[in-house]
C-alpha positions in Angstrom: -84.0 26.7 -8.5 -81.1 29.3 -8.3 -80.9 32.0 -5.4 -78.2 34.5 -5.0 -78.1 38.0 -3.4 -76.9 40.6 -5.7 -76.3 43.8 -4.5 -79.3 44.7 -1.7 -81.6 42.2 -3.9 -81.7 38.8 -3.2 -83.0 36.9 -6.3 -84.6 33.6 -6.8 -85.2 32.0 -10.2 -88.2 28.9 -10.4 -88.8 27.3 -13.5 -90.8 23.8 -14.3 -91.0 22.2 -17.6 -94.2 21.2 -19.2 -95.8 18.2 -16.9 -94.6 14.9 -19.1 -91.8 16.7 -20.7 -88.2 16.0 -19.8 -86.6 18.9 -18.5 -84.4 18.7 -21.7 -87.8 19.8 -23.7 -88.3 23.0 -21.7 -88.5 26.1 -24.0 -88.5 28.9 -21.4 -85.4 30.5 -20.3 -84.4 33.3 -17.7 -81.4 35.4 -16.7 -79.9 37.3 -13.9 -77.0 40.0 -14.6 -74.0 40.7 -12.8 -73.6 41.9 -9.2 -73.5 45.5 -10.3 -76.1 48.4 -11.0 -78.2 48.2 -13.0 -79.2 45.2 -12.0 -80.8 43.1 -14.9 -83.5 40.4 -15.3 -85.0 38.5 -18.0 -87.2 35.8 -19.2 -88.5 34.4 -22.2 -90.8 31.9 -23.9 -89.6 29.9 -26.7 -92.4 29.4 -29.2 -92.7 25.5 -29.1 -93.6 24.9 -32.8 -90.6 26.4 -34.2 -87.1 25.2 -34.0 -83.8 25.8 -31.6 -86.9 28.0 -29.5 -84.9 27.1 -26.4 -81.5 28.2 -27.6 -83.2 31.6 -28.9 -84.9 32.1 -25.3 -81.4 31.7 -23.5 -79.7 34.2 -26.0 -82.4 36.4 -25.3 -82.4 36.6 -21.4 -78.4 36.7 -21.3 -78.2 39.3 -23.6 -80.6 41.2 -21.2 -79.1 40.3 -18.5 -75.4 40.6 -19.6 -75.2 43.0 -22.4 -76.4 46.1 -21.1 -80.1 46.5 -22.2 -81.6 49.1 -20.3 -83.8 51.2 -22.6 -86.1 49.8 -25.4 -84.6 52.0 -27.9 -81.6 49.8 -27.9 -83.1 46.5 -28.5 -83.0 47.0 -32.6 -79.5 47.6 -32.1 -78.7 44.2 -30.5 -81.3 42.2 -32.1 -78.9 41.6 -35.2 -76.3 40.3 -32.9 -78.6 38.1 -31.0 -79.6 36.7 -34.4 -76.2 36.2 -35.6 -75.4 34.1 -32.4 -78.4 31.9 -32.6 -77.6 31.4 -36.3 -74.0 30.3 -35.2 -75.2 28.2 -32.5 -77.9 26.3 -34.3 -75.5 26.0 -37.6 -73.2 23.7 -35.2 -76.3 21.4 -34.5 -78.1 20.6 -37.6 -74.6 19.1 -39.3 -75.9 15.8 -38.7 -79.4 16.4 -38.7 -82.2 14.8 -41.4 -82.9 17.3 -43.8 -86.1 17.9 -42.9 -85.1 18.9 -39.6 -82.2 21.7 -41.2 -85.4 22.6 -43.5 -87.4 23.5 -40.3 -84.5 25.4 -38.3 -84.2 27.3 -41.9 -87.2 29.1 -40.9 -86.1 30.4 -37.6 -86.9 30.5 -34.0 -89.8 33.0 -32.1 -90.0 33.9 -28.6 -91.6 36.3 -26.5 -89.0 38.6 -24.1 -89.2 40.3 -20.8 -86.6 42.7 -19.5 -86.1 44.8 -16.4 -83.3 47.6 -15.5 -83.6 48.1 -12.0 -81.6 51.3 -10.8 -79.5 52.8 -7.4 -81.5 55.6 -8.0 -85.0 54.1 -6.9 -86.0 54.0 -10.3 -86.7 50.8 -12.9 -87.4 50.5 -16.8 -89.0 47.3 -18.5 -89.6 46.6 -22.4 -91.7 43.6 -23.6 -92.2 41.6 -26.5 -95.3 39.1 -25.9 -97.1 38.1 -22.8 -94.2 37.8 -20.0 -95.9 39.9 -17.1 -94.0 41.6 -14.6 -95.3 42.5 -11.3 -94.6 45.3 -9.1 -95.0 44.4 -5.4 -95.1 46.9 -2.3 -96.1 46.0 0.9 -96.8 42.8 -0.4 -99.5 44.0 -2.4 -99.6 44.2 -6.6 -98.7 47.5 -7.5 -98.8 46.8 -10.9 -99.0 44.2 -13.4 -97.6 44.8 -17.0 -98.0 44.1 -19.9 -101.3 42.3 -19.0 -103.4 42.2 -16.1 -106.1 40.1 -16.8 -105.8 36.5 -16.6 -108.7 36.8 -19.6 -106.5 38.2 -22.0 -104.0 35.6 -22.9 -104.0 34.2 -26.1 -102.0 32.0 -28.4 -101.1 34.4 -30.8 -98.5 37.1 -28.8 -96.1 39.0 -30.6 -92.5 37.2 -30.8 -89.0 38.0 -31.6 -87.5 36.3 -34.9 -84.1 34.4 -34.7 -83.7 35.7 -38.4 -83.8 39.2 -39.7 -86.5 38.2 -42.5 -89.7 38.4 -40.1 -90.7 41.9 -38.9 -89.7 42.5 -35.8 -92.6 43.9 -33.8 -92.8 46.9 -31.6 -91.7 46.2 -28.3 -93.8 47.8 -25.2 -92.2 49.9 -22.6 -92.5 51.3 -19.1 -90.9 52.8 -16.2 -91.6 53.5 -12.5 -89.7 53.7 -8.8 -88.8 51.3 -6.5 -88.7 51.6 -2.3 -87.0 49.3 0.1 -89.0 46.3 0.6 -90.6 46.4 -2.9 -90.4 43.2 -5.4 -90.7 42.6 -8.6 -91.8 39.3 -10.5 -91.2 38.4 -14.1 -93.5 35.2 -15.2 -93.8 33.8 -18.8 -97.3 33.3 -20.0 -98.9 30.0 -18.0 -97.4 31.3 -14.9 -98.3 34.9 -15.2 -102.1 34.1 -15.9 -102.0 31.2 -13.1 -100.7 34.6 -10.7 -103.3 37.1 -11.8 -105.8 34.1 -11.0 -104.2 33.8 -7.6 -101.9 35.8 -5.4 -98.7 37.3 -6.5 -97.5 37.4 -3.7 -97.3 34.1 -2.7 -94.3 34.0 -5.0 -92.3 35.4 -1.6 -92.9 32.7 0.3 -91.8 30.1 -2.4 -88.7 28.1 -2.0 -88.2 25.1 -4.4 -90.1 22.6 -3.3 -93.0 25.0 -2.2 -92.8 26.1 -6.2 -93.3 22.7 -7.3 -96.1 21.3 -4.8 -97.8 25.0 -6.1 -97.8 24.1 -9.6 -98.5 20.9 -9.3 -101.8 21.3 -7.1 -102.4 24.1 -9.6 -102.1 22.0 -12.9 -104.4 19.3 -11.0 -107.5 21.9 -10.7 -106.7 23.8 -13.5 -105.8 26.6 -12.5 -102.5 26.5 -14.3 -102.5 25.8 -17.8 -100.0 22.7 -18.4 -96.8 24.9 -20.1 -93.3 25.7 -19.2 -93.0 27.9 -16.2 -90.8 30.2 -15.2 -90.6 32.9 -12.9 -87.9 35.5 -11.6 -88.5 37.0 -8.2 -86.4 39.9 -7.2 -86.7 41.4 -3.5 -85.3 44.9 -2.8 -83.6 45.2 0.6 -81.9 47.8 2.2 -78.0 47.6 1.7 -77.2 46.2 5.3 -79.6 43.5 4.6 -78.2 42.3 1.3 -74.4 42.7 1.9 
């Protein structure tokens, strides 16, 4: 878990690989931007059946958090830059791979992506490709869950962003709203999002690393949480004097 205070925001990242997998097999990614307005954060879920999907997920989340993607309209402009970065990173790694590994890498990687930008004027914007979910909490209650608000709506064929420029790029969804001091935002990859929709997203407000581990272990054991990489970003909006 990573915890830090950013502006009047306390942020946390919780991440668990699929049970039985090593940490290096984790294919989700999460990132939070620098200490300035607007605050940006993102989560991504790399498709398991593709090569170097974790690398792609990391490039996407860092791109949203650091490259200033506030509006969904800018995504088509920056996506080719991110694809070129993935190609450079992967090219360095496949030099000593067997031919079949290099051939699979040539097909590219795919990932879902959810990004949010939170502004000092108490507004926010978010965009999504795929089935990661943004929860907006007010007074510890769910104000909204977007773009999926029903745990039964998840399937195994979400829209995905490609790491190569050949496949078609799905049209991102976009939403926006306002926030108040005391609100919280939760960004979750699909397995964690489905679990939270089945239970209580506000429970994340009480998580630390140990509680997250125990909660996910218990939910996986009972079948409430699908055995998949699970990633959550928590952003708690504080009054300036509390966040400094």
